[in-house]
PDB file of all heavy atoms in Angstrom:
ATOM      1  N   MET A   1     102.495  95.930 108.252  1.00  0.00           N
ATOM      2  CA  MET A   1     101.225  95.480 108.378  1.00  0.00           C
ATOM      3  C   MET A   1     101.151  93.903 108.643  1.00  0.00           C
ATOM      4  O   MET A   1     101.919  93.190 107.936  1.00  0.00           O
ATOM      5  CB  MET A   1     100.386  95.715 107.107  1.00  0.00           C
ATOM      6  CG  MET A   1      98.913  95.365 107.315  1.00  0.00           C
ATOM      7  SD  MET A   1      97.914  95.816 105.740  1.00  0.00           S
ATOM      8  CE  MET A   1      97.775  97.520 105.953  1.00  0.00           C
ATOM      9  N   LYS A   2     100.359  93.521 109.638  1.00  0.00           N
ATOM     10  CA  LYS A   2     100.422  92.078 109.940  1.00  0.00           C
ATOM     11  C   LYS A   2      99.597  91.357 108.787  1.00  0.00           C
ATOM     12  O   LYS A   2      98.642  91.838 108.349  1.00  0.00           O
ATOM     13  CB  LYS A   2      99.775  91.773 111.270  1.00  0.00           C
ATOM     14  CG  LYS A   2     100.712  92.300 112.448  1.00  0.00           C
ATOM     15  CD  LYS A   2     100.158  91.906 113.778  1.00  0.00           C
ATOM     16  CE  LYS A   2     101.078  92.223 114.839  1.00  0.00           C
ATOM     17  NZ  LYS A   2     100.630  91.783 116.122  1.00  0.00           N
ATOM     18  N   LYS A   3      99.951  90.053 108.584  1.00  0.00           N
ATOM     19  CA  LYS A   3      99.391  89.216 107.562  1.00  0.00           C
ATOM     20  C   LYS A   3      97.892  89.054 107.818  1.00  0.00           C
ATOM     21  O   LYS A   3      97.079  89.135 106.729  1.00  0.00           O
ATOM     22  CB  LYS A   3     100.088  87.898 107.545  1.00  0.00           C
ATOM     23  CG  LYS A   3      99.844  87.204 106.274  1.00  0.00           C
ATOM     24  CD  LYS A   3     100.816  85.983 106.167  1.00  0.00           C
ATOM     25  CE  LYS A   3     100.861  85.502 104.678  1.00  0.00           C
ATOM     26  NZ  LYS A   3     101.774  84.499 104.538  1.00  0.00           N
ATOM     27  N   GLU A   4      97.402  88.944 108.965  1.00  0.00           N
ATOM     28  CA  GLU A   4      95.947  88.740 109.303  1.00  0.00           C
ATOM     29  C   GLU A   4      95.182  90.088 108.964  1.00  0.00           C
ATOM     30  O   GLU A   4      93.933  90.002 108.930  1.00  0.00           O
ATOM     31  CB  GLU A   4      95.689  88.149 110.552  1.00  0.00           C
ATOM     32  CG  GLU A   4      96.096  89.027 111.718  1.00  0.00           C
ATOM     33  CD  GLU A   4      97.489  88.716 112.246  1.00  0.00           C
ATOM     34  OE1 GLU A   4      98.270  88.069 111.546  1.00  0.00           O
ATOM     35  OE2 GLU A   4      97.790  89.178 113.398  1.00  0.00           O
ATOM     36  N   ASN A   5      95.846  91.144 108.836  1.00  0.00           N
ATOM     37  CA  ASN A   5      95.240  92.478 108.608  1.00  0.00           C
ATOM     38  C   ASN A   5      95.247  92.913 107.262  1.00  0.00           C
ATOM     39  O   ASN A   5      94.846  94.044 106.860  1.00  0.00           O
ATOM     40  CB  ASN A   5      95.844  93.505 109.554  1.00  0.00           C
ATOM     41  CG  ASN A   5      95.617  93.237 110.988  1.00  0.00           C
ATOM     42  OD1 ASN A   5      94.630  92.707 111.408  1.00  0.00           O
ATOM     43  ND2 ASN A   5      96.495  93.688 111.857  1.00  0.00           N
ATOM     44  N   LEU A   6      95.718  92.134 106.325  1.00  0.00           N
ATOM     45  CA  LEU A   6      95.731  92.420 104.891  1.00  0.00           C
ATOM     46  C   LEU A   6      94.313  92.555 104.229  1.00  0.00           C
ATOM     47  O   LEU A   6      93.440  91.853 104.687  1.00  0.00           O
ATOM     48  CB  LEU A   6      96.473  91.333 104.121  1.00  0.00           C
ATOM     49  CG  LEU A   6      97.968  91.269 104.463  1.00  0.00           C
ATOM     50  CD1 LEU A   6      98.596  90.160 103.689  1.00  0.00           C
ATOM     51  CD2 LEU A   6      98.742  92.583 104.107  1.00  0.00           C
ATOM     52  N   PRO A   7      94.166  93.485 103.414  1.00  0.00           N
ATOM     53  CA  PRO A   7      92.825  93.572 102.789  1.00  0.00           C
ATOM     54  C   PRO A   7      92.518  92.379 101.834  1.00  0.00           C
ATOM     55  O   PRO A   7      93.432  91.713 101.371  1.00  0.00           O
ATOM     56  CB  PRO A   7      92.911  94.857 101.877  1.00  0.00           C
ATOM     57  CG  PRO A   7      94.445  95.181 101.774  1.00  0.00           C
ATOM     58  CD  PRO A   7      95.064  94.525 102.917  1.00  0.00           C
ATOM     59  N   SER A   8      91.249  92.156 101.640  1.00  0.00           N
ATOM     60  CA  SER A   8      90.811  91.008 100.816  1.00  0.00           C
ATOM     61  C   SER A   8      89.779  91.512  99.872  1.00  0.00           C
ATOM     62  O   SER A   8      89.108  92.534 100.101  1.00  0.00           O
ATOM     63  CB  SER A   8      90.444  89.817 101.641  1.00  0.00           C
ATOM     64  OG  SER A   8      89.324  90.122 102.432  1.00  0.00           O
ATOM     65  N   LYS A   9      89.510  90.628  98.858  1.00  0.00           N
ATOM     66  CA  LYS A   9      88.472  90.913  97.886  1.00  0.00           C
ATOM     67  C   LYS A   9      87.839  89.614  97.568  1.00  0.00           C
ATOM     68  O   LYS A   9      88.508  88.456  97.810  1.00  0.00           O
ATOM     69  CB  LYS A   9      88.951  91.533  96.565  1.00  0.00           C
ATOM     70  CG  LYS A   9      89.468  92.947  96.689  1.00  0.00           C
ATOM     71  CD  LYS A   9      89.876  93.517  95.429  1.00  0.00           C
ATOM     72  CE  LYS A   9      90.237  95.051  95.516  1.00  0.00           C
ATOM     73  NZ  LYS A   9      90.654  95.492  94.223  1.00  0.00           N
ATOM     74  N   ILE A  10      86.750  89.533  96.780  1.00  0.00           N
ATOM     75  CA  ILE A  10      86.147  88.344  96.290  1.00  0.00           C
ATOM     76  C   ILE A  10      86.364  88.322  94.810  1.00  0.00           C
ATOM     77  O   ILE A  10      86.067  89.267  94.046  1.00  0.00           O
ATOM     78  CB  ILE A  10      84.549  88.338  96.618  1.00  0.00           C
ATOM     79  CG1 ILE A  10      84.328  88.630  97.922  1.00  0.00           C
ATOM     80  CG2 ILE A  10      83.932  87.058  96.030  1.00  0.00           C
ATOM     81  CD1 ILE A  10      84.783  87.528  98.900  1.00  0.00           C
ATOM     82  N   CYS A  11      86.819  87.218  94.330  1.00  0.00           N
ATOM     83  CA  CYS A  11      87.144  87.035  92.933  1.00  0.00           C
ATOM     84  C   CYS A  11      85.882  87.018  92.101  1.00  0.00           C
ATOM     85  O   CYS A  11      84.820  86.400  92.528  1.00  0.00           O
ATOM     86  CB  CYS A  11      87.871  85.689  92.717  1.00  0.00           C
ATOM     87  SG  CYS A  11      88.219  85.356  90.988  1.00  0.00           S
ATOM     88  N   LEU A  12      85.858  87.701  90.998  1.00  0.00           N
ATOM     89  CA  LEU A  12      84.607  87.861  90.184  1.00  0.00           C
ATOM     90  C   LEU A  12      84.133  86.525  89.423  1.00  0.00           C
ATOM     91  O   LEU A  12      83.094  86.285  88.999  1.00  0.00           O
ATOM     92  CB  LEU A  12      84.785  88.910  89.172  1.00  0.00           C
ATOM     93  CG  LEU A  12      84.891  90.405  89.674  1.00  0.00           C
ATOM     94  CD1 LEU A  12      85.044  91.293  88.647  1.00  0.00           C
ATOM     95  CD2 LEU A  12      83.716  90.742  90.645  1.00  0.00           C
ATOM     96  N   VAL A  13      85.220  85.630  89.281  1.00  0.00           N
ATOM     97  CA  VAL A  13      84.962  84.440  88.569  1.00  0.00           C
ATOM     98  C   VAL A  13      84.704  83.163  89.542  1.00  0.00           C
ATOM     99  O   VAL A  13      83.606  82.644  89.507  1.00  0.00           O
ATOM    100  CB  VAL A  13      86.200  84.016  87.698  1.00  0.00           C
ATOM    101  CG1 VAL A  13      86.011  82.695  87.115  1.00  0.00           C
ATOM    102  CG2 VAL A  13      86.335  85.106  86.593  1.00  0.00           C
ATOM    103  N   CYS A  14      85.516  83.000  90.459  1.00  0.00           N
ATOM    104  CA  CYS A  14      85.374  81.731  91.379  1.00  0.00           C
ATOM    105  C   CYS A  14      84.611  82.096  92.679  1.00  0.00           C
ATOM    106  O   CYS A  14      84.269  81.287  93.335  1.00  0.00           O
ATOM    107  CB  CYS A  14      86.732  81.162  91.684  1.00  0.00           C
ATOM    108  SG  CYS A  14      87.864  82.150  92.729  1.00  0.00           S
ATOM    109  N   LYS A  15      84.391  83.431  92.881  1.00  0.00           N
ATOM    110  CA  LYS A  15      83.694  83.897  94.109  1.00  0.00           C
ATOM    111  C   LYS A  15      84.312  83.543  95.394  1.00  0.00           C
ATOM    112  O   LYS A  15      83.653  83.554  96.514  1.00  0.00           O
ATOM    113  CB  LYS A  15      82.193  83.352  94.068  1.00  0.00           C
ATOM    114  CG  LYS A  15      81.452  83.516  92.778  1.00  0.00           C
ATOM    115  CD  LYS A  15      81.229  84.993  92.492  1.00  0.00           C
ATOM    116  CE  LYS A  15      80.344  85.140  91.267  1.00  0.00           C
ATOM    117  NZ  LYS A  15      80.328  86.436  90.819  1.00  0.00           N
ATOM    118  N   ARG A  16      85.591  83.256  95.340  1.00  0.00           N
ATOM    119  CA  ARG A  16      86.325  82.999  96.589  1.00  0.00           C
ATOM    120  C   ARG A  16      87.229  84.212  97.019  1.00  0.00           C
ATOM    121  O   ARG A  16      87.584  84.985  96.209  1.00  0.00           O
ATOM    122  CB  ARG A  16      87.255  81.811  96.389  1.00  0.00           C
ATOM    123  CG  ARG A  16      86.530  80.486  96.254  1.00  0.00           C
ATOM    124  CD  ARG A  16      87.548  79.388  96.363  1.00  0.00           C
ATOM    125  NE  ARG A  16      87.333  78.508  95.353  1.00  0.00           N
ATOM    126  CZ  ARG A  16      88.263  77.700  94.656  1.00  0.00           C
ATOM    127  NH1 ARG A  16      89.440  77.699  95.051  1.00  0.00           N
ATOM    128  NH2 ARG A  16      87.915  76.885  93.830  1.00  0.00           N
ATOM    129  N   PRO A  17      87.411  84.348  98.340  1.00  0.00           N
ATOM    130  CA  PRO A  17      88.072  85.450  98.851  1.00  0.00           C
ATOM    131  C   PRO A  17      89.576  85.347  98.549  1.00  0.00           C
ATOM    132  O   PRO A  17      90.134  84.162  98.658  1.00  0.00           O
ATOM    133  CB  PRO A  17      87.841  85.508 100.345  1.00  0.00           C
ATOM    134  CG  PRO A  17      87.339  84.200 100.691  1.00  0.00           C
ATOM    135  CD  PRO A  17      86.767  83.597  99.513  1.00  0.00           C
ATOM    136  N   PHE A  18      90.236  86.379  98.201  1.00  0.00           N
ATOM    137  CA  PHE A  18      91.733  86.371  98.196  1.00  0.00           C
ATOM    138  C   PHE A  18      92.225  87.554  98.863  1.00  0.00           C
ATOM    139  O   PHE A  18      91.601  88.556  98.945  1.00  0.00           O
ATOM    140  CB  PHE A  18      92.158  86.307  96.693  1.00  0.00           C
ATOM    141  CG  PHE A  18      91.736  87.382  95.876  1.00  0.00           C
ATOM    142  CD1 PHE A  18      92.635  88.385  95.642  1.00  0.00           C
ATOM    143  CD2 PHE A  18      90.462  87.467  95.268  1.00  0.00           C
ATOM    144  CE1 PHE A  18      92.317  89.541  94.708  1.00  0.00           C
ATOM    145  CE2 PHE A  18      90.102  88.432  94.440  1.00  0.00           C
ATOM    146  CZ  PHE A  18      90.993  89.548  94.224  1.00  0.00           C
ATOM    147  N   ASN A  19      93.529  87.388  99.296  1.00  0.00           N
ATOM    148  CA  ASN A  19      94.127  88.555 100.131  1.00  0.00           C
ATOM    149  C   ASN A  19      95.123  89.315  99.180  1.00  0.00           C
ATOM    150  O   ASN A  19      95.630  88.837  98.204  1.00  0.00           O
ATOM    151  CB  ASN A  19      94.927  87.909 101.284  1.00  0.00           C
ATOM    152  CG  ASN A  19      94.020  87.487 102.340  1.00  0.00           C
ATOM    153  OD1 ASN A  19      92.878  88.026 102.482  1.00  0.00           O
ATOM    154  ND2 ASN A  19      94.363  86.380 103.042  1.00  0.00           N
ATOM    155  N   TRP A  20      95.435  90.539  99.750  1.00  0.00           N
ATOM    156  CA  TRP A  20      96.390  91.434  99.088  1.00  0.00           C
ATOM    157  C   TRP A  20      97.774  90.659  99.036  1.00  0.00           C
ATOM    158  O   TRP A  20      98.143  90.042  99.924  1.00  0.00           O
ATOM    159  CB  TRP A  20      96.547  92.690 100.049  1.00  0.00           C
ATOM    160  CG  TRP A  20      97.322  93.693  99.612  1.00  0.00           C
ATOM    161  CD1 TRP A  20      97.047  94.780  98.817  1.00  0.00           C
ATOM    162  CD2 TRP A  20      98.812  93.911  99.809  1.00  0.00           C
ATOM    163  NE1 TRP A  20      98.123  95.590  98.572  1.00  0.00           N
ATOM    164  CE2 TRP A  20      99.212  95.121  99.264  1.00  0.00           C
ATOM    165  CE3 TRP A  20      99.789  93.159 100.575  1.00  0.00           C
ATOM    166  CZ2 TRP A  20     100.602  95.452  99.266  1.00  0.00           C
ATOM    167  CZ3 TRP A  20     101.003  93.592 100.633  1.00  0.00           C
ATOM    168  CH2 TRP A  20     101.506  94.761 100.076  1.00  0.00           C
ATOM    169  N   ARG A  21      98.481  90.954  97.911  1.00  0.00           N
ATOM    170  CA  ARG A  21      99.812  90.465  97.742  1.00  0.00           C
ATOM    171  C   ARG A  21     100.753  91.689  97.313  1.00  0.00           C
ATOM    172  O   ARG A  21     100.316  92.513  96.787  1.00  0.00           O
ATOM    173  CB  ARG A  21      99.822  89.516  96.631  1.00  0.00           C
ATOM    174  CG  ARG A  21      99.085  88.234  96.963  1.00  0.00           C
ATOM    175  CD  ARG A  21      99.194  87.226  95.780  1.00  0.00           C
ATOM    176  NE  ARG A  21      98.294  86.086  95.826  1.00  0.00           N
ATOM    177  CZ  ARG A  21      97.968  85.297  95.046  1.00  0.00           C
ATOM    178  NH1 ARG A  21      98.624  85.424  93.724  1.00  0.00           N
ATOM    179  NH2 ARG A  21      97.098  84.296  95.148  1.00  0.00           N
ATOM    180  N   LYS A  22     101.922  91.420  97.634  1.00  0.00           N
ATOM    181  CA  LYS A  22     103.015  92.502  97.490  1.00  0.00           C
ATOM    182  C   LYS A  22     103.069  92.930  95.976  1.00  0.00           C
ATOM    183  O   LYS A  22     103.193  94.045  95.690  1.00  0.00           O
ATOM    184  CB  LYS A  22     104.355  91.926  97.911  1.00  0.00           C
ATOM    185  CG  LYS A  22     105.526  92.916  97.677  1.00  0.00           C
ATOM    186  CD  LYS A  22     105.394  94.033  98.566  1.00  0.00           C
ATOM    187  CE  LYS A  22     106.634  94.951  98.438  1.00  0.00           C
ATOM    188  NZ  LYS A  22     106.553  96.152  99.283  1.00  0.00           N
ATOM    189  N   LYS A  23     102.843  91.933  95.045  1.00  0.00           N
ATOM    190  CA  LYS A  23     102.990  92.217  93.641  1.00  0.00           C
ATOM    191  C   LYS A  23     101.841  93.183  93.183  1.00  0.00           C
ATOM    192  O   LYS A  23     101.823  93.739  92.124  1.00  0.00           O
ATOM    193  CB  LYS A  23     102.982  90.999  92.823  1.00  0.00           C
ATOM    194  CG  LYS A  23     101.739  90.187  92.782  1.00  0.00           C
ATOM    195  CD  LYS A  23     101.887  89.029  91.847  1.00  0.00           C
ATOM    196  CE  LYS A  23     100.638  88.130  91.734  1.00  0.00           C
ATOM    197  NZ  LYS A  23     100.711  87.072  90.744  1.00  0.00           N
ATOM    198  N   TRP A  24     100.735  93.252  94.014  1.00  0.00           N
ATOM    199  CA  TRP A  24      99.540  94.109  93.687  1.00  0.00           C
ATOM    200  C   TRP A  24      99.638  95.449  94.367  1.00  0.00           C
ATOM    201  O   TRP A  24      98.617  96.118  94.373  1.00  0.00           O
ATOM    202  CB  TRP A  24      98.268  93.346  94.032  1.00  0.00           C
ATOM    203  CG  TRP A  24      97.949  92.122  93.105  1.00  0.00           C
ATOM    204  CD1 TRP A  24      98.501  91.932  91.880  1.00  0.00           C
ATOM    205  CD2 TRP A  24      97.248  90.954  93.540  1.00  0.00           C
ATOM    206  NE1 TRP A  24      97.925  90.616  91.423  1.00  0.00           N
ATOM    207  CE2 TRP A  24      97.305  90.070  92.497  1.00  0.00           C
ATOM    208  CE3 TRP A  24      96.569  90.616  94.763  1.00  0.00           C
ATOM    209  CZ2 TRP A  24      96.668  88.807  92.440  1.00  0.00           C
ATOM    210  CZ3 TRP A  24      95.943  89.419  94.728  1.00  0.00           C
ATOM    211  CH2 TRP A  24      95.990  88.513  93.568  1.00  0.00           C
ATOM    212  N   GLU A  25     100.667  95.694  95.032  1.00  0.00           N
ATOM    213  CA  GLU A  25     100.858  96.857  95.930  1.00  0.00           C
ATOM    214  C   GLU A  25     100.325  98.231  95.112  1.00  0.00           C
ATOM    215  O   GLU A  25      99.542  98.960  95.713  1.00  0.00           O
ATOM    216  CB  GLU A  25     102.259  97.053  96.309  1.00  0.00           C
ATOM    217  CG  GLU A  25     102.381  98.145  97.279  1.00  0.00           C
ATOM    218  CD  GLU A  25     103.956  98.115  97.846  1.00  0.00           C
ATOM    219  OE1 GLU A  25     104.825  97.706  97.158  1.00  0.00           O
ATOM    220  OE2 GLU A  25     104.132  98.588  98.956  1.00  0.00           O
ATOM    221  N   LYS A  26     100.701  98.391  93.858  1.00  0.00           N
ATOM    222  CA  LYS A  26     100.306  99.694  93.183  1.00  0.00           C
ATOM    223  C   LYS A  26      99.040  99.570  92.367  1.00  0.00           C
ATOM    224  O   LYS A  26      98.535 100.521  91.919  1.00  0.00           O
ATOM    225  CB  LYS A  26     101.547 100.046  92.309  1.00  0.00           C
ATOM    226  CG  LYS A  26     102.688 100.333  93.073  1.00  0.00           C
ATOM    227  CD  LYS A  26     103.875 100.795  92.140  1.00  0.00           C
ATOM    228  CE  LYS A  26     105.149 101.149  93.125  1.00  0.00           C
ATOM    229  NZ  LYS A  26     106.223 101.352  92.267  1.00  0.00           N
ATOM    230  N   VAL A  27      98.568  98.291  92.320  1.00  0.00           N
ATOM    231  CA  VAL A  27      97.302  98.295  91.388  1.00  0.00           C
ATOM    232  C   VAL A  27      96.136  97.486  92.101  1.00  0.00           C
ATOM    233  O   VAL A  27      95.224  97.030  91.482  1.00  0.00           O
ATOM    234  CB  VAL A  27      97.666  97.391  90.022  1.00  0.00           C
ATOM    235  CG1 VAL A  27      98.598  98.249  89.235  1.00  0.00           C
ATOM    236  CG2 VAL A  27      98.210  96.056  90.338  1.00  0.00           C
ATOM    237  N   TRP A  28      96.202  97.578  93.495  1.00  0.00           N
ATOM    238  CA  TRP A  28      95.242  96.849  94.269  1.00  0.00           C
ATOM    239  C   TRP A  28      93.701  97.137  93.837  1.00  0.00           C
ATOM    240  O   TRP A  28      92.833  96.426  93.900  1.00  0.00           O
ATOM    241  CB  TRP A  28      95.461  97.014  95.717  1.00  0.00           C
ATOM    242  CG  TRP A  28      94.446  96.431  96.562  1.00  0.00           C
ATOM    243  CD1 TRP A  28      93.571  96.976  97.501  1.00  0.00           C
ATOM    244  CD2 TRP A  28      94.130  95.038  96.645  1.00  0.00           C
ATOM    245  NE1 TRP A  28      92.785  96.007  98.110  1.00  0.00           N
ATOM    246  CE2 TRP A  28      93.120  94.836  97.679  1.00  0.00           C
ATOM    247  CE3 TRP A  28      94.701  93.904  96.142  1.00  0.00           C
ATOM    248  CZ2 TRP A  28      92.613  93.605  98.033  1.00  0.00           C
ATOM    249  CZ3 TRP A  28      94.145  92.597  96.374  1.00  0.00           C
ATOM    250  CH2 TRP A  28      93.085  92.401  97.375  1.00  0.00           C
ATOM    251  N   ASP A  29      93.516  98.497  93.638  1.00  0.00           N
ATOM    252  CA  ASP A  29      92.152  98.925  93.182  1.00  0.00           C
ATOM    253  C   ASP A  29      91.653  98.367  91.884  1.00  0.00           C
ATOM    254  O   ASP A  29      90.451  98.276  91.684  1.00  0.00           O
ATOM    255  CB  ASP A  29      92.035 100.477  93.116  1.00  0.00           C
ATOM    256  CG  ASP A  29      92.244 101.151  94.486  1.00  0.00           C
ATOM    257  OD1 ASP A  29      91.914 100.463  95.474  1.00  0.00           O
ATOM    258  OD2 ASP A  29      92.621 102.274  94.481  1.00  0.00           O
ATOM    259  N   GLU A  30      92.619  98.005  91.033  1.00  0.00           N
ATOM    260  CA  GLU A  30      92.290  97.377  89.786  1.00  0.00           C
ATOM    261  C   GLU A  30      92.205  95.883  89.722  1.00  0.00           C
ATOM    262  O   GLU A  30      91.726  95.189  88.748  1.00  0.00           O
ATOM    263  CB  GLU A  30      93.312  97.840  88.714  1.00  0.00           C
ATOM    264  CG  GLU A  30      93.321  99.355  88.553  1.00  0.00           C
ATOM    265  CD  GLU A  30      94.590  99.816  87.792  1.00  0.00           C
ATOM    266  OE1 GLU A  30      95.162  98.974  87.078  1.00  0.00           O
ATOM    267  OE2 GLU A  30      94.896 100.990  88.001  1.00  0.00           O
ATOM    268  N   VAL A  31      92.673  95.162  90.868  1.00  0.00           N
ATOM    269  CA  VAL A  31      92.660  93.753  90.834  1.00  0.00           C
ATOM    270  C   VAL A  31      91.296  93.231  91.050  1.00  0.00           C
ATOM    271  O   VAL A  31      90.514  93.717  91.946  1.00  0.00           O
ATOM    272  CB  VAL A  31      93.570  93.228  91.950  1.00  0.00           C
ATOM    273  CG1 VAL A  31      93.511  91.678  92.165  1.00  0.00           C
ATOM    274  CG2 VAL A  31      95.009  93.693  91.731  1.00  0.00           C
ATOM    275  N   LYS A  32      90.843  92.330  90.131  1.00  0.00           N
ATOM    276  CA  LYS A  32      89.476  91.756  90.178  1.00  0.00           C
ATOM    277  C   LYS A  32      89.461  90.245  90.268  1.00  0.00           C
ATOM    278  O   LYS A  32      88.508  89.621  90.667  1.00  0.00           O
ATOM    279  CB  LYS A  32      88.752  92.202  88.879  1.00  0.00           C
ATOM    280  CG  LYS A  32      88.458  93.659  88.840  1.00  0.00           C
ATOM    281  CD  LYS A  32      87.877  94.036  87.490  1.00  0.00           C
ATOM    282  CE  LYS A  32      87.692  95.495  87.431  1.00  0.00           C
ATOM    283  NZ  LYS A  32      87.128  95.934  86.135  1.00  0.00           N
ATOM    284  N   TYR A  33      90.660  89.585  89.871  1.00  0.00           N
ATOM    285  CA  TYR A  33      90.669  88.130  89.828  1.00  0.00           C
ATOM    286  C   TYR A  33      91.793  87.699  90.774  1.00  0.00           C
ATOM    287  O   TYR A  33      92.793  88.243  90.878  1.00  0.00           O
ATOM    288  CB  TYR A  33      90.908  87.719  88.377  1.00  0.00           C
ATOM    289  CG  TYR A  33      89.924  88.398  87.520  1.00  0.00           C
ATOM    290  CD1 TYR A  33      90.269  89.420  86.667  1.00  0.00           C
ATOM    291  CD2 TYR A  33      88.604  87.958  87.378  1.00  0.00           C
ATOM    292  CE1 TYR A  33      89.385  90.025  85.805  1.00  0.00           C
ATOM    293  CE2 TYR A  33      87.737  88.557  86.553  1.00  0.00           C
ATOM    294  CZ  TYR A  33      88.183  89.629  85.727  1.00  0.00           C
ATOM    295  OH  TYR A  33      87.188  90.149  84.815  1.00  0.00           O
ATOM    296  N   CYS A  34      91.558  86.423  91.327  1.00  0.00           N
ATOM    297  CA  CYS A  34      92.535  85.901  92.301  1.00  0.00           C
ATOM    298  C   CYS A  34      93.713  85.319  91.533  1.00  0.00           C
ATOM    299  O   CYS A  34      94.786  85.097  92.196  1.00  0.00           O
ATOM    300  CB  CYS A  34      91.891  84.869  93.082  1.00  0.00           C
ATOM    301  SG  CYS A  34      91.218  83.404  92.315  1.00  0.00           S
ATOM    302  N   SER A  35      93.566  84.895  90.309  1.00  0.00           N
ATOM    303  CA  SER A  35      94.696  84.188  89.681  1.00  0.00           C
ATOM    304  C   SER A  35      94.698  84.412  88.169  1.00  0.00           C
ATOM    305  O   SER A  35      93.533  84.877  87.616  1.00  0.00           O
ATOM    306  CB  SER A  35      94.544  82.658  89.948  1.00  0.00           C
ATOM    307  OG  SER A  35      93.393  82.197  89.368  1.00  0.00           O
ATOM    308  N   GLU A  36      95.636  83.969  87.483  1.00  0.00           N
ATOM    309  CA  GLU A  36      95.652  84.089  86.100  1.00  0.00           C
ATOM    310  C   GLU A  36      94.573  83.197  85.329  1.00  0.00           C
ATOM    311  O   GLU A  36      93.995  83.550  84.392  1.00  0.00           O
ATOM    312  CB  GLU A  36      97.075  83.634  85.457  1.00  0.00           C
ATOM    313  CG  GLU A  36      98.147  84.704  85.721  1.00  0.00           C
ATOM    314  CD  GLU A  36      97.915  86.013  84.928  1.00  0.00           C
ATOM    315  OE1 GLU A  36      97.439  85.848  83.782  1.00  0.00           O
ATOM    316  OE2 GLU A  36      98.064  87.053  85.512  1.00  0.00           O
ATOM    317  N   LYS A  37      94.406  82.015  85.965  1.00  0.00           N
ATOM    318  CA  LYS A  37      93.339  81.136  85.544  1.00  0.00           C
ATOM    319  C   LYS A  37      91.988  81.793  85.487  1.00  0.00           C
ATOM    320  O   LYS A  37      91.250  81.737  84.573  1.00  0.00           O
ATOM    321  CB  LYS A  37      93.313  79.921  86.381  1.00  0.00           C
ATOM    322  CG  LYS A  37      92.354  78.843  85.909  1.00  0.00           C
ATOM    323  CD  LYS A  37      92.418  77.548  86.797  1.00  0.00           C
ATOM    324  CE  LYS A  37      91.225  76.701  86.366  1.00  0.00           C
ATOM    325  NZ  LYS A  37      90.962  75.584  87.323  1.00  0.00           N
ATOM    326  N   CYS A  38      91.648  82.427  86.559  1.00  0.00           N
ATOM    327  CA  CYS A  38      90.355  83.141  86.665  1.00  0.00           C
ATOM    328  C   CYS A  38      90.408  84.252  85.671  1.00  0.00           C
ATOM    329  O   CYS A  38      89.275  84.510  85.026  1.00  0.00           O
ATOM    330  CB  CYS A  38      90.048  83.602  88.092  1.00  0.00           C
ATOM    331  SG  CYS A  38      89.579  82.403  89.216  1.00  0.00           S
ATOM    332  N   LYS A  39      91.357  85.025  85.557  1.00  0.00           N
ATOM    333  CA  LYS A  39      91.541  86.117  84.581  1.00  0.00           C
ATOM    334  C   LYS A  39      91.217  85.604  83.145  1.00  0.00           C
ATOM    335  O   LYS A  39      90.520  86.322  82.454  1.00  0.00           O
ATOM    336  CB  LYS A  39      92.874  86.732  84.693  1.00  0.00           C
ATOM    337  CG  LYS A  39      92.994  88.108  83.967  1.00  0.00           C
ATOM    338  CD  LYS A  39      94.264  88.738  84.313  1.00  0.00           C
ATOM    339  CE  LYS A  39      94.368  90.110  83.676  1.00  0.00           C
ATOM    340  NZ  LYS A  39      95.663  90.781  84.020  1.00  0.00           N
ATOM    341  N   ARG A  40      91.805  84.442  82.833  1.00  0.00           N
ATOM    342  CA  ARG A  40      91.476  83.914  81.585  1.00  0.00           C
ATOM    343  C   ARG A  40      90.140  83.437  81.245  1.00  0.00           C
ATOM    344  O   ARG A  40      89.525  83.462  80.191  1.00  0.00           O
ATOM    345  CB  ARG A  40      92.557  82.734  81.229  1.00  0.00           C
ATOM    346  CG  ARG A  40      94.001  83.182  80.819  1.00  0.00           C
ATOM    347  CD  ARG A  40      94.843  82.092  80.525  1.00  0.00           C
ATOM    348  NE  ARG A  40      95.580  81.826  81.678  1.00  0.00           N
ATOM    349  CZ  ARG A  40      95.687  80.518  82.223  1.00  0.00           C
ATOM    350  NH1 ARG A  40      95.148  79.562  81.685  1.00  0.00           N
ATOM    351  NH2 ARG A  40      96.325  80.350  83.350  1.00  0.00           N
ATOM    352  N   ASN A  41      89.479  83.104  82.358  1.00  0.00           N
ATOM    353  CA  ASN A  41      88.125  82.483  82.280  1.00  0.00           C
ATOM    354  C   ASN A  41      86.993  83.491  82.517  1.00  0.00           C
ATOM    355  O   ASN A  41      85.852  83.120  82.710  1.00  0.00           O
ATOM    356  CB  ASN A  41      87.949  81.280  83.257  1.00  0.00           C
ATOM    357  CG  ASN A  41      88.834  80.154  82.831  1.00  0.00           C
ATOM    358  OD1 ASN A  41      89.019  79.971  81.688  1.00  0.00           O
ATOM    359  ND2 ASN A  41      89.229  79.367  83.880  1.00  0.00           N
ATOM    360  N   LYS A  42      87.389  84.740  82.521  1.00  0.00           N
ATOM    361  CA  LYS A  42      86.385  85.808  82.841  1.00  0.00           C
ATOM    362  C   LYS A  42      85.243  85.922  81.849  1.00  0.00           C
ATOM    363  O   LYS A  42      85.155  85.519  80.835  1.00  0.00           O
ATOM    364  CB  LYS A  42      87.011  87.152  82.947  1.00  0.00           C
ATOM    365  CG  LYS A  42      87.743  87.565  81.727  1.00  0.00           C
ATOM    366  CD  LYS A  42      88.427  88.977  82.043  1.00  0.00           C
ATOM    367  CE  LYS A  42      89.364  89.328  80.858  1.00  0.00           C
ATOM    368  NZ  LYS A  42      90.037  90.589  81.060  1.00  0.00           N
TER     369      LYS A  42
END
């Protein structure tokens, strides 16, 4: 899959878009935050 075709979501905390990452391959449906910082500030 080309990098520009990766799925993206909007972070629930900072409201900014973020793209799919390899480390989220198996849990993409459960990912809600773009970073650990946003996850801590939920």
